[in-house]
N, C-alpha and C positions, 0 to 999 in steps of 0.2 A: 700233560700233566706233568709236574716237576717231580722228580724221585724224591722221596722223603730223606732228608739229610739228617744224619745223627752227629751229635757232639764228638763221638770218637773218629769220625772221618777224617783222617790225618791229611786228606788234600784240601781241607777247608782251614784257611787261615785265620786264627782269631786276632781281632784287631782291638784296640782301646777306642772307646766313643771319642776321644780327644783327636784322634787321627780322621774321622769321617769327613770334616772340612775340607782336608787336603785332597781326597778321593775324588776321582771324575766318575761321573754316571752317564750312561748312555741317554738320548732324548726319549727312546721308545720304551714300552712297559716289557718287563723281562717275563710276563706272563701273558699267553696268547689265548688261553681257555677262560671263557667269561665266568665259567663256575669258580675257577681257580681265583680269578679277580674278586668275584662276590666274596668268597671264604677268606680272602687276605683282608678285604675291608672288615668283615666281622671279626676276624683274628686281631686287627689293630685296635678295633674298639675294646675288645676284650682286655688287650695288653694296656691300654689307657686306664681301664678300670682297676685292672691289678696294681697298676703304677701308683695311681692316686689313692685308692682306698687302703692298700696294704703295703705300699713302698716295694713290692715285689718286683724282682728282676727275672728277666728271661732272655733266651738266646734268640737273636734276629740273624737270619741268613739273608744276604744280599749279594747282588751281582755289581761289578764296577765296568766302566766302559770298555775296559780291555778283556771282559769275559771271565774274570776270575770271580769264584764265589767266595765270600767272606763271611764271618760270624762276629757279632759283636754281643756281650753279655751287659745288659743295661736295664734301666728302668724307662719305661714309656710314660711321659707325661701328659701328652695330648696327641690327638689325631685329627689331622686337617685333611681338605679336599686332595692336595698332592704331596703331602709331606707328613712325617712323625717328628714330634718334638722329644728329644731325648732328654735326660738328666743334663743339667748344665745348660739346656737351651740349645744343644745341637739339634740340627735338622737333617733328618735322613729323608730322601725322596722315596715316596710310597711306591712308584712304578719301578724303583728297583729292588724291592723286597721279595724274596722268593717264598720265604715261610717263617714262622714262629714257632719256637720250642718251648712250650709251657711247662713248668716242674709242678 
């Protein structure tokens, strides 16, 4: 299980959504627990509902190919099988997402 990350965690770099296309992601899933993977899918659907119905933003914690954990504060417009579509049409691989922080 992934430890719960908090927005005040200084070790987590916050990046703008515009920077995501330049980042590299590992080909494997960052989550190994099937229950955590299922919860991530549920939270991704919830994030898309929040984005579409209320234009609400949230923090998404994800891991890059070099093992760094990063955070982006954005709106999720859609959830697909393999990725999330963020505001401005930016795609974030779902297998790189560690967790969501809803406000």
